N, C-alpha and C positions, 0 to 999 in steps of 0.2 A: 403558512407557517405554523410550527408547533408554539404553544405557549409555555414560556417557563414559568411556574408557580411562585419557587422559592429555591434560594441555593442550598446546596448541600455543603454542609461545614467541612472543609478541607481538612480539619483535625479529626473529624469523625465521619468519614465516608461511610456508604453502606458497606455493610460486612461482606457482601456478596454480589456477584454480577446481576444486573437488573434484565431479567430475559422476556418479561411480557408486559402489555399494557398497563395491567393492574399494579403490577411491581412500580413502574415508572410513576404512575399516579400517586401511589403510596408514599414515594419518596419526593414528590412534588417537583418532578421534572415534566410532566405534562398536566394539562388540566383536566378534570373529572370529564369535562364536556368532549375533550379529544379522545377519549378511551375508545369509543367505537371505531373512529378512524384508525387508531393505532391498532386495534384488533385486525381490520381490513389488511393493513400493510404486514403485520405478522403472519397472518395466514400465507402470503406468499412469499415473504423474505425474513430470514432470521435476525432476530433482535437480540444483541447483549450490548450493554452498557456495563465497563468493568467499574469498581470502586474509584480508581485513580482518575478516570476520565469523568465520572460523575461528580466528584469532588471540585472539578475546575468550571462546573457551569454556573454561570452569572445570573443570579435571579433579577438584577436590574437591568438585563439587556434582552429584548425580546429576539434579537436577531444574533444572540450568542454564535460565535463561530464554532465553539465546541458543540454545543448543543445541535448546530445544523448537521455536523458531521456525523452525530451518532444516534439521535433521535430518530423514530419513524417518521415520516412525512406522507399525507395522502397523495401528494403529487408522485410519488414513486408507483403509483397504480396507473398514471398516465404514460400510455406507450406510444413511441414515436415510431413511423414506418422505416426510419433511417437505422432504429437502434436494433443489436443483434444479440442472441443468447450467448453467443461464443465472439465477443467483439473483436480479439485480437488474434484469434485463429489458433488457439491452443490445440483445438481438435484436428485440424488441417495438419498440422505437424506431429502429431502425437503416434509415435510408432508402435506403441503399447501403454498401457495403464500407467499413469502418473509420470510420463516421461513426453517432454516436448522438445523437439531437437530442430530449431528455427534457422539457427546459425551454424556453420561448418565446425567452428571451435567451440562451442559452448552447449550445453544443454541443461534444461530446466529438468529437477526432480520436485515432485510434488509428494512427499512423503505423509502428508496430514492434510486434511481439508477443514479442520476447526480453526476458529481465530479467536483470541482473548476479547475482541470486539468485533462488530459487523458493521464496516463503514457504509452509510447509505448510497455511496456512488461506487462502491466496488464493481469492478470489471468481471469479477469471477462470481457474481452474486448469485447466479443460477446454480452454482455447484457446491459452494461453500457453505457450511452450516447444516442445520437439519439433521440427518443421521449420519451425515458424512464423518468418517473417521479417517484412520491410518490405512496405508498400504497393508494389504495381507503380507505376511514374510515371504510367501511364494511371490506376489508380484513386485516385493522390493529387491528380492534376489534377481528376478528376470531383469528389473531395471539397472541392477548394478552390472549385471552381465553384459547388458547392451552397451554400457560405458566401457566396459573392458575389451568388446570387441570393436570399438569405434577409436581407431588411434589418432584419429584427428581433434578428438574431443580434449581440450586443455583445460577447461574450467567445468565445473559441476555447481549449477546455482541450486540452491535449496529453497523453495517458494512453497506456496500452499494455496489456501491455509496460512499457518504460522508455523515453522519449523520449531520454534524456541517453546511451543506447548508440548513437544516431546519431553519425555521424562529424561534428565540429564544422562542417565546410563544409556537409553536408547541411543540417543543422539550421539553420545560419544563413540557407541559402537558403529553406526552409519557412517559417521565422519571419518571413523578410522580405517572402515572398508574403503571408503572413496579415495583417502589419501594414499592408500597403500596402492592404487593404481598407476603403474609408471609413467604414463603419457597424461596424467591429470596433474596441472602443477599449481591450480589455486583452487578454492573453494568458497562459494559466497552464500551468504545467507539473508534473506530478505524478510525482514520482521518489522511487527508495530509493538513487539512485546516490550521493549524499554521504556516507552510511553504509556501504553495501556495496562501493563502488568509488571510494572518494575520490579516488585518483590521477588519476581521469579530470576532475577539477575543475582543469583547467590554463588556461594563457595563452589557448591557442585556444578552449576552451569558453568560456571568460568573455567573449572577444570576439564570440561567436556570439550571445550574450545581449542584447549592447548592439543593440537596434532603436528604432524611431521610435515605438513604443507601448509602455506600460508592460508589464513581466513580472513576474509573482508565479511563485514556486517553492512548490508544497506538498509538504514533506518527510514521507514516511511514516518514523517511528520508533516503537518500542514499548517501549524500556527505556533509562534514563539510560546504562547502560554502553556502548551503541551510540554514545554522544556524546562520546568521548574521543578523544585524539591525532590521527591523520589526520583522522577526521570531523571534530573542532571545528575543523582548521585550513581544511578543505574548505568548511565552514559560514562561517567568518569570511571567505574569500575572495569567496564569492559576495555576501556582505552588503557588504564593503568596495567590491565593484564594482556596488553600487546595486540588486541583485536583492532585493526584500522577500520573507521567508520566512515560511510558514505551517507549522505542525506537524500532521499528521495520524497519529491512534494508533488501533490496534483493541484493544477490551477483550478480553483474551484469558486464560482459566483457565490458571493455572500460569505466567504470564508477567509480567502485569502489574495482576491481579485483587484487589489490596490497596492502600487508600488511600497509605499510605506511598511504595509502589512508585510510583504514579502522580504523587505530590506530588514526588517526587525527579526524574521526568522531566521534569514542567512547570516545575519551577524551574530545571532544567538547561537547557531550551529558552530560558528567559527570558534567563538568562545567557549565552546564544549569540546573541541578539538574534533570535529566532524566537517568532513568536505560537502558542501552543496554540490550534487553530482547530476541529477535530473530534477526538471521541471516538467511535468507531464501533462499533455494537455488531455482533459479527462476523456476516456474511451464511450463509445456508442453504447453503453450497457443501458438494458431495459430499465425505465422509469428512472433516468437520471437526467433528463434534459433541463430541469431547472437548476443544475450544477454547471451546466456547460457553457463556455463562452465561445464566441467565432474564433478561428484562427487570426483574424486582423486584431481582435481586442487583444488577444495574449501578446500578441508582436508587440503592440503599442506598450503593455505593460513592462516588455521585456527590454525595450528600448528606453523608457524611462529609467530603468535601474542602470543602464550603462552609465558609468562615470559617478555615480553616486555612492557604488560599494567598490572594494578593490575586486580585481579579476578573478582572485581565487575564492571570493564569495558568490559569484556568479554560476549557477548550475547551466546545464544545456538544456533549452527548451525543445521537448521532442513530442513528436506524434507517432503513436503506435498505429499505422495504417490499418483501416478496418479490413477484417478478413485474414489477416495473417501474413502480411507482405513485408512486415518489418517494421523498425523504427528508425526514424530519420529526424535531424534538426528542423526545426520550423523557420527555414531561412533559405535564401537563395544558395544553389542553384535546386534545393530539394523540393522547396515549397513556392509556387510562383503562382500570382494571380491569373485566373482565367477570363478572357475577355467577356465571357458568358455570365459571369458571377461565380463566386466561389474561388476554389484553387486547384490547380493540377499539383500532384505529389508524386515525386520520382523514387520508386522504392531502390534499395542497394542492389538490385539487378538491372536497374536500368528502364523498368516499366512504369508506365506512368498512370496515374489513378486519380480520377475527379474526386473532389471532398468539399463538401459544403454546397 
């Protein structure tokens, strides 16, 4: 584990995003003795800890759940034979750069591959960060043309990277072009910005989200402590501007793998007018085994939540089947124990897969 040396004063967080081992050590977020390990991790996977999250790390807790999500850990260099560079099969279903078309009625569009922070469990950690930038104008034109020529597509989901890192003018232009496609009924944005860089939720960005078609925002958040102060204000601004919010959470060992922790998160989301939507089982991304629970452990945690929180506070616990076969609830009949151990997972097409 990383050793947290001291807290960063929430009233005076770092002025800029911390991007390397030396900066993390200077900010007191890793021990000087841990610089070498952090350097090794940083050579393989991008590091970014924005001020908003650096300010939340608790100096008195060596297992702080915010630190665990954002600080490099030498265990990221330990690779498992089951891990995949493209764990949910983005490439398998990519007809052209920046586009994933896995389900008939919706398309993923990745206009940017940069993030305000790089989560240490990210399933796209092999492609985000580093020199990854935005799609070129020509590639973006081709992606929009693809959607225009696919009348079965009813929703376009902007993901990445983080689409809310686009300049408001560029974001508004992109959303406007997509909203103008007659068969596209809704747009969705997946983002960590409201908790990682809440200062970006300003009047210009809110104006960019005012489009002719409904826009939903799926907020990635994993712990209730992420949802205080500036983050709460950013979320309120989005909801007040008419943007409905959904909560997406990854079930992570050492972060939120206890019913009481998830209960606090889901109750906090409801209080902020965010509907808990998905609880994701962690994907088989390289170097993330220390975050993964078994499906049986996850099911036990979700069972413990049933009855202790209202139904609309319970997200659907889901597994993205490795390799790109789609997302299914972690429950019968989709996920069933196998007599030889592990589970049999049935994808939306009825094809069965071994897992675990």
